[in-house]
Every structure is written in C-alpha cells, then in structure tokens.
MARPA-607577 format. One line per 8 residues: their letters; for each residue x, z, y of C-alpha. Coordinates in Angstrom, 1 decimal. Last residue first. Layout:
<atoms>
a> X/Z/Y  ...
</atoms>
This chain:
<atoms>
xxxxxxxx> -16.3/43.9/-6.0  -16.4/42.6/-2.4  -20.0/42.3/-1.1  -21.3/39.0/0.3  -24.1/38.7/2.8  -27.2/36.5/2.3  -29.8/39.3/2.5  -30.3/39.4/-1.2
xxxxxxxx> -26.6/40.0/-2.0  -23.9/37.5/-3.0  -21.0/38.9/-5.0  -17.4/38.5/-4.0  -14.2/38.7/-6.2  -10.9/38.4/-4.5  -8.4/36.5/-6.6  -5.0/37.9/-7.6
xxxxxxxx> -4.7/36.8/-11.2  -5.5/40.4/-12.3  -8.7/40.2/-10.3  -9.7/36.9/-11.9  -9.1/38.3/-15.4  -11.1/41.4/-14.6  -14.0/39.4/-13.2  -14.0/37.1/-16.2
xxxxxxxx> -12.7/33.5/-16.0  -15.0/31.0/-17.7  -13.7/29.7/-21.0  -11.5/26.9/-22.3  -10.4/25.6/-18.9  -8.3/22.6/-19.2  -5.8/21.5/-16.6  -5.6/17.8/-15.9
xxxxxxxx> -2.7/15.5/-16.8  -3.8/11.9/-16.2  -3.3/9.3/-18.9  -1.2/6.2/-18.1  -2.0/3.0/-16.3  1.1/0.7/-16.5  2.5/-0.9/-13.3  4.0/-4.3/-13.9
xxxxxxxx> 7.6/-5.5/-13.8  9.3/-8.8/-12.8  13.1/-8.8/-13.7  15.3/-7.8/-10.7  18.0/-6.3/-13.0  18.4/-2.8/-11.6  15.5/-2.1/-9.3  13.1/-3.9/-11.7
xxxxxxxx> 10.7/-6.2/-9.9  7.2/-6.0/-8.4  7.1/-2.4/-7.5  3.8/-1.0/-6.2  3.3/-0.6/-2.5  4.3/2.6/-0.7  1.5/4.8/0.8  1.0/6.6/-2.6
xxxxxxxx> 4.5/8.0/-2.3  6.8/7.1/-5.2  8.1/8.9/-8.3  9.3/6.4/-10.9  8.9/6.3/-14.6  10.6/3.7/-16.8  9.6/1.2/-19.5  11.3/0.0/-22.7
xxxxxxxx> 12.2/-3.4/-21.4  12.7/-1.9/-17.9  15.6/0.3/-18.8  17.3/-1.9/-21.5  17.4/-4.8/-19.1  14.6/-7.3/-19.0  14.1/-10.8/-20.5  12.8/-9.6/-23.9
xxxxxxxx> 10.5/-7.2/-22.2  8.5/-10.0/-20.5  6.2/-8.3/-18.0  8.8/-5.5/-17.8  7.4/-1.9/-17.8  6.5/0.5/-15.0  5.2/4.1/-15.2  4.2/5.7/-11.9
xxx> 4.8/9.4/-10.9  2.7/10.8/-8.0  4.2/12.6/-5.0
</atoms>
C-alpha cells in the first residue's frame, strides 16, 4: 500500500497536523483526500521522491549463490545448465 503526503492548501488556516503536512497510507484504488481528516481544511497531495534500490555493481556468481539464487548458464543448443 503506497504512502501519500498531504499538506493544507492554505497552511495558516489548517490545524498543526495539516499545516506542516502528514503522510497517509491508502490503497491506490481509493481517491485522493480533499480535506484534512481532523479539521476538514482543504488539502492537496504532494509529489515526493520515490525510494528505489540502488545497485552499485553487478552481482557476482558467488554473491548470488550466497543470497540463495539459482545460477543458470545458457548453452549453445538453447538449454540451461545449473552452475
């Protein structure tokens, strides 16, 4: 379930929670909030950065095996051989 960040459209009119902004976990299928759940002040959804994993180097065969992956190598005839 994604986390969305909301902030009051006019922070001076909102409660302490929505004037500084708040995070809310909601299903994607539900529509975005239009008002603060506490004070009913209009809020807007803020676009934030997305957290993605960074891969600094390709995984070696030994690293992949120690992580529990099965390593396969393609042969000339189209079949795969387990290393």
